[in-house]
Every structure is written in structure tokens, then in C-alpha cells.
C-alpha distance (Angstrom), angle and dihedral (degrees) to the residues before:
residue distance angle dihedral
M1 . . .
D2 3.81 . .
A3 3.74 128.1 .
F4 3.73 95.7 -93.3
E5 3.81 94.5 52.7
A6 3.77 88.9 48.0
V7 3.84 94.7 53.4
A8 3.79 92.8 44.6
E9 3.79 89.3 77.3
P10 3.92 112.2 83.8
H11 3.83 94.6 -142.8
R12 3.82 90.3 54.4
R13 3.80 91.5 49.4
A14 3.79 89.9 51.8
L15 3.90 90.2 52.8
L16 3.81 89.6 50.6
D17 3.83 89.1 51.6
L18 3.79 90.4 53.4
L19 3.86 91.0 47.6
A20 3.76 90.6 50.7
D21 3.88 84.9 72.1
G22 3.74 92.1 53.3
E23 3.77 141.9 -70.2
R24 3.74 120.3 -41.0
P25 3.86 135.6 -167.6
A26 3.79 115.7 -107.2
G27 3.83 93.3 -114.3
E28 3.81 89.8 56.9
L29 3.81 92.1 50.9
V30 3.82 92.4 50.0
A31 3.81 91.6 45.6
S32 3.80 89.7 53.8
L33 3.83 90.7 65.4
P34 3.77 104.0 75.8
G35 3.78 119.0 -164.2
L36 3.84 94.5 30.6
T37 3.85 125.1 105.7
Q38 3.79 116.1 -117.4
P39 3.78 92.2 -103.7
E40 3.84 92.8 49.7
G41 3.84 89.2 46.7
S42 3.82 93.1 49.0
R43 3.74 91.8 51.9
H44 3.80 94.5 65.6
P45 3.79 99.3 59.5
R46 3.82 89.5 46.0
I47 3.89 90.1 53.2
L48 3.82 90.2 50.8
R49 3.81 88.8 51.4
E50 3.75 92.8 48.1
A51 3.81 91.0 49.5
G52 3.82 88.8 52.8
L53 3.80 95.4 -115.6
V54 3.78 96.0 117.5
E55 3.75 137.9 24.4
V56 3.74 129.6 -144.9
R57 3.85 131.8 -145.9
P58 3.74 129.0 -177.0
D59 3.77 118.7 -116.4
G60 3.82 106.4 -178.5
Q61 3.82 105.4 -65.2
R62 3.78 93.4 -15.2
R63 3.83 131.2 83.8
I64 3.78 114.3 -140.4
Y65 3.78 118.4 -152.1
A66 3.78 126.0 -155.2
L67 3.83 136.1 169.4
R68 3.73 120.0 -93.6
A69 3.80 110.1 -138.1
D70 3.89 92.6 -157.9
G71 3.80 90.5 52.6
L72 3.81 92.3 53.8
A73 3.83 89.6 45.3
E74 3.75 91.3 78.5
I75 3.79 93.1 57.4
A76 3.91 90.4 43.9
G77 3.72 90.6 52.2
W78 3.75 93.0 51.8
L79 3.75 92.1 47.3
G80 3.82 91.7 49.8
R81 3.78 89.5 77.6
Y82 3.75 91.1 62.3
R83 3.82 102.0 41.6
G84 3.76 90.9 97.1
Y85 3.79 90.3 64.9
W86 3.88 91.8 57.7
A87 3.74 92.4 55.1
A88 3.83 91.3 51.3
């Protein structure tokens, strides 16, 4: 799955919004998605990682997620073409 497919899903965009404020443990990310089962919630951070939008590092028993600037650059580059329309 590429970055564009990954951000097309609202739950994954919500996780990216959380991570924009700083890194978070996997459990906190999953808990931020009410109404989803644990397996459903765990799937979204994994997809973001596989799409290259986030990175994961171990911290004892926890996995800590953070945004990857280079992963988001692909989306930013594509949007750059359309920035002129927003100013108008």
C-alpha cells in the first residue's frame, strides 16, 4: 500500500494527527480509535508503518511510533502542484 492509499482511511489520518504532536506508544494509538476491536485498531499503525509514513522503535515491552518526514514528503510534493489554487 502506498502513502496515498494509507491516508485515504479516516482512522489512519486520525493517527497521523496524533503523531504530529509527538511520538506515541502503540497502545495509546490503538486506544484512540474508539469503536474498533483491538485487532482492527492494531492494523492501522502497521499499515502506516508499511506505507513508510511512520517508524517504530522498541522501548522495553512497548513499541513507540513517530512520523517519518521522508514518508510524508511524497504527499507534500504531490500537493505542491495545487498550492496555488488555495491562495486564489
